[in-house]
N, C-alpha and C positions, 0 to 999 in steps of 0.2 A: 525455561527461561523466557518463554514468550508470554505476552499478554494479549488475550483476545476475548471475544464475546462468547465463545463456545460454538459459534456457527462455523468456525474454521474446521470443525470435525466433519462437516458435511461436504461431499464433493459438489462442485458447482452445478453439475447437471441435476443432482438430487435437490440442491437448494432451489433451483429454478422450478422444478416440478412441484415441490412442496409449496412454494410461494403461489404458483398458479392455482393449485388445488385449494389452498387456504382462501384465496380471494374469490374463487368461484363458489366455494362453500358459503362464504359470507353473503354473497349475493343471493344464494338459494335460501338461506335462513331468513334474510330480510324479505325476500319475496313471499315465503310462506307466512311470515308474520303479517305482511301487508294484506294478503288475501283474507286472513282471519279477521283483522281489524276492519278492513273495508266492508266485509259482509255483515259485521256486527253493528257498524256505525255509519250512517249516511254522512254525518258531519266529517268523519275521517276521510271519506271519499272526496269531499269537496275542499278539504284543508289545503292551503298553499304549500304543499310539500316541496315544490321546486325552490322555494325561498330558502330551504335548509340544504337541499342537495347541492346547489350551486356553490355556496360558501365552503361546504365541507370538501367537495372535490377540488376547489381552488386552493384550499389550505393544504391538501395532500400534494398537489402539484407544486406548490411553493416549497413545502418541506423537502420534497424530492430534489428540487432544483438546488436548494441550499446545501443539502448533504452531498449531492453529486459534485457540486462545485468545490466543496471542502475536500472530497476524495481526490479529485483531479489536482487540486493544489498540492496535496501531500505527495501525489505521484510525481509532479513536476519538481518538487523539492528533492525527492530521492534521486531523480535523474540528474539534477544539478550537482548533488553531492558526489555522485560517481565521477563526473567530469572533474570536479574540484580535487577529488582525491587522486585521480590519475595525474593531474597536473602537479600536485604537491609531491608525489612520489618521483615523478620525472625530474622535478627541480632538485630533490634530495639526491638523486642519482648523479645529476650534473655537478652538484657541489661536492659529492664524494669523489668525483674524478680529479678534483683539484688537490686532494689529499695525497700524501706520500704513501708508498707501500710500507708495511703490509695493510695499513688501515683502509686504503682504497679498495683493494680486492675483498677484504672481509666485509666491509659495509655494503659494497655493491652486491655481493653474494646474498647477504641478508635481505636486501631490498628486492632482489629477484625472487627469493623464496616468499617474501611478504606478498608480492603481487600474485604469485601462484596460489597462495592460500586464499587471498581475497576472491580471485576468480573462481576457485573451486567451491568456496562457501556460497557464492551467489548462484552458481550453476546447480549445486545439489543442496537443497535446503535441509536434507536429513543430516548433513555434515556441518550445519551452521554453528552448533555449539562448539564442536571441535575447532572450526575455523576461527571463531572468536577467541577461544582460549589460546590457540597458537599465535594469532595476531598479537595478542597482548604479551605473550612471551617474547615475540620478536621485537616489540616495542622496548621491552626491558633490555634485551640484548643489544639493540642498536644504541640505546641511550648509554648503557654502560661502556660499550666500545668507544663511542664518541667522547664521552666524558673523561675516559682514562687516557686519551691521547696525550702524549708528553710534549716536551718543549720543541721537539722537531717539527711539530705542526704549528704553523702561524695561527695566532689567536683569532684573527679575522676569519680565516677559513673554517676553523672549528666552530666559532660562534654562528657563522652563516649556516653550516650544516645542522647545528643543534636547533636553530630557530625554525628551519624547514621541517625538522623531525617533530618539533612541537606541533606544527600545523598538521602533519600526517596523523599524529595521535589524536588531535582534536577532531579531525574529520572522521576518524574511525568512530569516535564516540557519537558524533552527530548522525552518521549513517546507522549506527546501532539503535539510537533513540528513535530515528525516523521509521526504521523497519520493524521494531519490536514494540516500542512503547507508544508511539504517536498513532494510535488506531482509534476507530470509532468505538466508543464505550457502549456497554450493554444497555444502559438506559436510553441511548439514542436509537438503538435497534428496536427496543420495546416500543418506544414512542412511534417510530416509523411504521412498524407492523400494526400497532394498535390503531393508528389513524387510517391506514390502508384498509383494514378490516371494517372499521366504522364507516368509511366512505362507501365501500362496496355494499355494505349491509343497507345503508340508507338508500343507495341506488336501487337495490333489489326491493326494498320496502315500497318505494314509489311505484315500481312496476307491479308489485303485488296488489296495491290498493286499486290501481286501474285495471288489474288483471290483463295486462298486455306487456309482453317482453319479447326480446329477440335473443335467442341463444347465441347466435353468431356475434352480436354486439357485446354480450356479456363476456364471452371467451376472449374476444379481441381486446377489450378494455383490461381484463385481468392479465392477459399476456403482455400488453403494453407496459402497464405499471410494474409487472414482475421483471420485465427486461431491464428497466431502469434500476430497480433494486438489485438485480443481478450484477449490473455494471458497477454499482457502488460496492458490493461485496467483493467483486474481483479486484477493483482498485485498492481495496483495503487489505488485500492479502499479498504483501510484497514477496515476490519470489515463489509464490505458491499457486497463483491464479494463471489465467490465460494471458492477461495483460501484464507484462513484466517490464521492469526498467532495463533498457539496453545496457549491456556491459561492454559495448564495443570499444569505449575509450580505454578500459582496463585491458581488454584483449590486445588492442594495438600496442599499448605500453608493454605488455608481456612479450610480444613479438620483438619490439625494439630492444628491450633489455637483453634478449637472447641473441640478437643479430649483431655480430662484431662489426658490420659495416654501417650500423645506424648512427645517428647523431649522438647517441648516448655512449658510444664506444670511446674508450680513452685513446 
Protein backbone atom coordinates (compact mmCIF):
# COMPACT_ATOMS: atom_id res chain seq x y z
CA UNK A 1 0.00 0.00 0.00
CA UNK A 2 3.01 2.25 0.15
CA UNK A 3 4.30 4.44 -2.63
CA UNK A 4 8.03 4.96 -2.80
CA UNK A 5 10.89 5.35 -5.24
CA UNK A 6 12.34 1.86 -4.68
CA UNK A 7 15.19 3.27 -2.60
CA UNK A 8 13.25 2.37 0.54
CA UNK A 9 14.43 -1.21 0.10
CA UNK A 10 17.97 -0.08 0.94
CA UNK A 11 18.97 0.36 4.59
CA UNK A 12 20.18 3.89 5.25
CA UNK A 13 23.75 2.80 5.96
CA UNK A 14 23.89 1.00 2.60
CA UNK A 15 22.23 3.96 0.88
CA UNK A 16 24.96 6.22 2.27
CA UNK A 17 27.80 3.86 1.30
CA UNK A 18 26.51 3.43 -2.24
CA UNK A 19 26.02 7.18 -2.68
CA UNK A 20 29.57 7.96 -1.55
CA UNK A 21 30.94 5.21 -3.79
CA UNK A 22 28.93 6.47 -6.77
CA UNK A 23 30.17 10.04 -6.38
CA UNK A 24 33.80 8.99 -5.86
CA UNK A 25 33.50 6.78 -8.95
CA UNK A 26 32.12 9.73 -10.93
CA UNK A 27 35.13 11.82 -9.92
CA UNK A 28 37.51 9.03 -10.91
CA UNK A 29 35.89 8.56 -14.32
CA UNK A 30 35.98 12.30 -14.93
CA UNK A 31 39.60 12.43 -13.82
CA UNK A 32 40.65 9.64 -16.19
CA UNK A 33 38.79 11.28 -19.06
CA UNK A 34 40.46 14.61 -18.24
CA UNK A 35 43.93 13.08 -18.31
CA UNK A 36 43.32 11.52 -21.71
CA UNK A 37 41.85 14.70 -23.20
CA UNK A 38 44.47 16.95 -21.64
CA UNK A 39 47.37 14.92 -23.04
CA UNK A 40 45.84 14.78 -26.50
CA UNK A 41 44.92 18.45 -26.82
CA UNK A 42 46.81 21.50 -25.62
CA UNK A 43 43.66 23.56 -26.23
CA UNK A 44 41.77 21.37 -23.76
CA UNK A 45 44.40 22.06 -21.12
CA UNK A 46 43.98 25.80 -21.53
CA UNK A 47 40.16 25.80 -21.83
CA UNK A 48 38.28 27.71 -19.10
CA UNK A 49 36.86 24.60 -17.43
CA UNK A 50 36.23 26.48 -14.19
CA UNK A 51 33.49 28.42 -15.97
CA UNK A 52 31.59 25.11 -16.26
CA UNK A 53 32.48 23.58 -12.90
CA UNK A 54 31.24 26.54 -10.84
CA UNK A 55 27.70 26.70 -12.29
CA UNK A 56 27.26 22.92 -12.21
CA UNK A 57 28.32 22.68 -8.55
CA UNK A 58 26.13 25.69 -7.75
CA UNK A 59 23.16 24.05 -9.46
CA UNK A 60 23.70 20.86 -7.46
CA UNK A 61 23.87 22.83 -4.20
CA UNK A 62 20.70 24.72 -5.14
CA UNK A 63 18.83 21.52 -6.01
CA UNK A 64 19.91 19.90 -2.75
CA UNK A 65 18.74 22.94 -0.81
CA UNK A 66 15.33 22.94 -2.51
CA UNK A 67 14.74 19.20 -2.06
CA UNK A 68 15.99 19.27 1.54
CA UNK A 69 13.66 22.16 2.32
CA UNK A 70 10.73 20.25 0.80
CA UNK A 71 11.58 17.15 2.85
CA UNK A 72 11.76 19.19 6.07
CA UNK A 73 8.43 20.84 5.23
CA UNK A 74 6.80 17.42 4.82
CA UNK A 75 8.31 16.31 8.12
CA UNK A 76 6.91 19.37 9.92
CA UNK A 77 3.50 18.73 8.36
CA UNK A 78 3.46 15.13 9.60
CA UNK A 79 4.48 16.33 13.07
CA UNK A 80 1.65 18.86 13.14
CA UNK A 81 -0.87 16.21 12.04
CA UNK A 82 0.07 14.05 15.05
CA UNK A 83 -0.63 16.93 17.42
CA UNK A 84 -3.87 17.84 15.62
CA UNK A 85 -5.09 14.26 15.72
CA UNK A 86 -4.31 13.89 19.43
CA UNK A 87 -6.25 17.09 20.15
CA UNK A 88 -9.19 15.95 18.02
CA UNK A 89 -9.40 12.58 19.78
CA UNK A 90 -9.13 14.26 23.18
CA UNK A 91 -12.00 16.58 22.22
CA UNK A 92 -14.06 13.61 21.05
CA UNK A 93 -13.44 11.90 24.39
CA UNK A 94 -14.51 15.00 26.32
CA UNK A 95 -17.71 15.28 24.29
CA UNK A 96 -18.37 11.57 24.74
CA UNK A 97 -18.36 12.18 28.49
CA UNK A 98 -21.42 14.40 28.08
CA UNK A 99 -23.43 11.49 26.67
CA UNK A 100 -25.57 9.20 28.82
CA UNK A 101 -24.79 5.55 29.47
CA UNK A 102 -24.29 3.11 27.82
CA UNK A 103 -23.20 5.35 24.92
CA UNK A 104 -20.55 7.12 26.98
CA UNK A 105 -18.71 3.95 27.99
CA UNK A 106 -18.98 2.36 24.57
CA UNK A 107 -17.68 5.37 22.68
CA UNK A 108 -14.87 6.05 25.12
CA UNK A 109 -13.76 2.40 24.96
CA UNK A 110 -13.62 2.61 21.18
CA UNK A 111 -11.63 5.86 21.37
CA UNK A 112 -9.14 4.25 23.76
CA UNK A 113 -8.69 1.34 21.37
CA UNK A 114 -8.32 3.79 18.49
CA UNK A 115 -5.46 5.59 20.24
CA UNK A 116 -3.79 2.26 21.01
CA UNK A 117 -4.01 1.27 17.35
CA UNK A 118 -2.59 4.60 16.19
CA UNK A 119 0.33 4.39 18.61
CA UNK A 120 1.10 0.78 17.67
CA UNK A 121 0.97 1.56 13.94
CA UNK A 122 3.42 4.45 14.35
CA UNK A 123 5.73 2.41 16.59
CA UNK A 124 5.89 -0.70 14.39
CA UNK A 125 5.77 0.08 10.67
CA UNK A 126 5.43 -3.62 9.85
CA UNK A 127 1.96 -3.40 11.39
CA UNK A 128 1.01 -0.26 9.45
CA UNK A 129 -1.40 -1.96 7.07
CA UNK A 130 -3.20 -3.73 9.91
CA UNK A 131 -3.30 -0.50 11.93
CA UNK A 132 -4.85 1.42 9.03
CA UNK A 133 -7.43 -1.31 8.45
CA UNK A 134 -8.38 -1.43 12.13
CA UNK A 135 -8.49 2.38 12.35
CA UNK A 136 -11.00 2.52 9.53
CA UNK A 137 -13.05 -0.24 11.13
CA UNK A 138 -13.15 1.79 14.34
CA UNK A 139 -14.25 4.84 12.35
CA UNK A 140 -17.24 2.86 11.11
CA UNK A 141 -18.03 1.55 14.60
CA UNK A 142 -17.80 4.98 16.20
CA UNK A 143 -19.94 6.54 13.52
CA UNK A 144 -22.62 3.84 13.64
CA UNK A 145 -22.80 3.96 17.45
CA UNK A 146 -23.03 7.75 17.49
CA UNK A 147 -25.52 7.93 14.62
CA UNK A 148 -27.80 5.33 16.22
CA UNK A 149 -28.17 7.17 19.53
CA UNK A 150 -31.84 7.63 20.28
CA UNK A 151 -34.00 10.40 21.65
CA UNK A 152 -32.49 10.05 25.12
CA UNK A 153 -29.41 11.86 23.82
CA UNK A 154 -29.78 15.64 23.28
CA UNK A 155 -29.36 16.55 19.63
CA UNK A 156 -26.72 19.17 20.40
CA UNK A 157 -24.48 16.70 22.26
CA UNK A 158 -24.80 14.11 19.51
CA UNK A 159 -24.08 16.66 16.78
CA UNK A 160 -21.04 17.96 18.68
CA UNK A 161 -19.61 14.46 19.01
CA UNK A 162 -20.29 13.64 15.36
CA UNK A 163 -18.59 16.83 14.16
CA UNK A 164 -15.50 16.00 16.20
CA UNK A 165 -15.55 12.45 14.89
CA UNK A 166 -15.57 13.82 11.34
CA UNK A 167 -12.42 15.78 12.22
CA UNK A 168 -10.78 12.62 13.62
CA UNK A 169 -11.53 10.71 10.42
CA UNK A 170 -10.30 13.59 8.26
CA UNK A 171 -7.00 13.79 10.16
CA UNK A 172 -6.55 10.05 9.72
CA UNK A 173 -6.75 10.50 5.96
CA UNK A 174 -4.38 13.46 6.07
CA UNK A 175 -1.80 11.53 8.10
CA UNK A 176 -2.13 8.55 5.77
CA UNK A 177 -1.63 10.71 2.72
CA UNK A 178 1.35 12.52 4.25
CA UNK A 179 3.05 9.29 5.32
CA UNK A 180 2.38 7.11 2.29
CA UNK A 181 1.60 9.19 -0.77
CA UNK A 182 3.29 12.57 -0.23
CA UNK A 183 6.81 11.37 -0.99
CA UNK A 184 9.62 12.40 -3.30
CA UNK A 185 8.88 10.79 -6.65
CA UNK A 186 11.35 8.66 -8.62
CA UNK A 187 12.05 11.34 -11.30
CA UNK A 188 13.24 13.73 -8.58
CA UNK A 189 15.64 11.11 -7.23
CA UNK A 190 16.92 10.37 -10.75
CA UNK A 191 17.46 14.08 -11.41
CA UNK A 192 19.24 14.56 -8.08
CA UNK A 193 21.60 11.62 -8.52
CA UNK A 194 22.15 12.46 -12.19
CA UNK A 195 23.13 16.03 -11.38
CA UNK A 196 25.35 14.90 -8.49
CA UNK A 197 27.18 12.42 -10.73
CA UNK A 198 27.55 15.04 -13.46
CA UNK A 199 28.90 17.65 -11.05
CA UNK A 200 31.44 15.28 -9.53
CA UNK A 201 32.50 14.02 -12.96
CA UNK A 202 33.09 17.57 -14.18
CA UNK A 203 35.09 18.25 -11.03
CA UNK A 204 37.20 15.17 -11.69
CA UNK A 205 37.63 16.15 -15.33
CA UNK A 206 39.06 19.51 -14.34
CA UNK A 207 41.54 17.79 -12.03
CA UNK A 208 42.44 15.32 -14.77
CA UNK A 209 43.17 18.00 -17.35
CA UNK A 210 45.55 19.72 -14.94
CA UNK A 211 46.74 16.31 -13.64
CA UNK A 212 46.42 17.57 -10.09
CA UNK A 213 43.98 16.27 -7.52
CA UNK A 214 43.60 15.72 -3.79
CA UNK A 215 42.12 12.40 -2.71
CA UNK A 216 41.18 13.88 0.67
CA UNK A 217 39.29 16.74 -1.00
CA UNK A 218 37.47 14.35 -3.33
CA UNK A 219 36.33 12.03 -0.55
CA UNK A 220 35.36 14.95 1.68
CA UNK A 221 33.20 16.53 -1.01
CA UNK A 222 31.60 13.22 -1.92
CA UNK A 223 30.88 12.52 1.74
CA UNK A 224 29.43 16.02 2.28
CA UNK A 225 27.01 15.79 -0.65
CA UNK A 226 26.12 12.20 0.29
CA UNK A 227 25.30 13.26 3.84
CA UNK A 228 22.78 15.83 2.63
CA UNK A 229 21.24 13.29 0.24
CA UNK A 230 21.07 10.81 3.13
CA UNK A 231 19.20 13.33 5.28
CA UNK A 232 16.70 13.87 2.46
CA UNK A 233 16.18 10.10 2.14
CA UNK A 234 15.75 9.75 5.90
CA UNK A 235 13.20 12.56 6.11
CA UNK A 236 11.34 10.99 3.19
CA UNK A 237 10.87 7.69 5.07
CA UNK A 238 8.15 8.34 7.67
CA UNK A 239 8.42 5.89 10.52
CA UNK A 240 11.22 3.91 8.87
CA UNK A 241 14.29 6.13 9.09
CA UNK A 242 16.35 7.48 11.96
CA UNK A 243 14.57 10.84 11.99
CA UNK A 244 11.02 10.06 13.09
CA UNK A 245 8.04 12.18 13.96
CA UNK A 246 7.55 12.24 17.72
CA UNK A 247 4.41 10.45 18.87
CA UNK A 248 4.60 12.00 22.34
CA UNK A 249 1.25 13.78 21.96
CA UNK A 250 -0.47 10.47 21.21
CA UNK A 251 1.41 8.70 24.00
CA UNK A 252 0.36 11.37 26.49
CA UNK A 253 -3.23 11.04 25.32
CA UNK A 254 -3.05 7.27 25.60
CA UNK A 255 -1.94 7.60 29.22
CA UNK A 256 -4.63 10.18 29.99
CA UNK A 257 -7.42 8.03 28.58
CA UNK A 258 -6.31 5.13 30.75
CA UNK A 259 -5.87 7.22 33.91
CA UNK A 260 -9.12 7.54 35.87
CA UNK A 261 -7.80 10.66 37.61
CA UNK A 262 -7.04 12.55 34.39
CA UNK A 263 -9.04 15.45 33.03
CA UNK A 264 -10.66 13.07 30.57
CA UNK A 265 -12.20 10.90 33.26
CA UNK A 266 -15.98 11.25 33.70
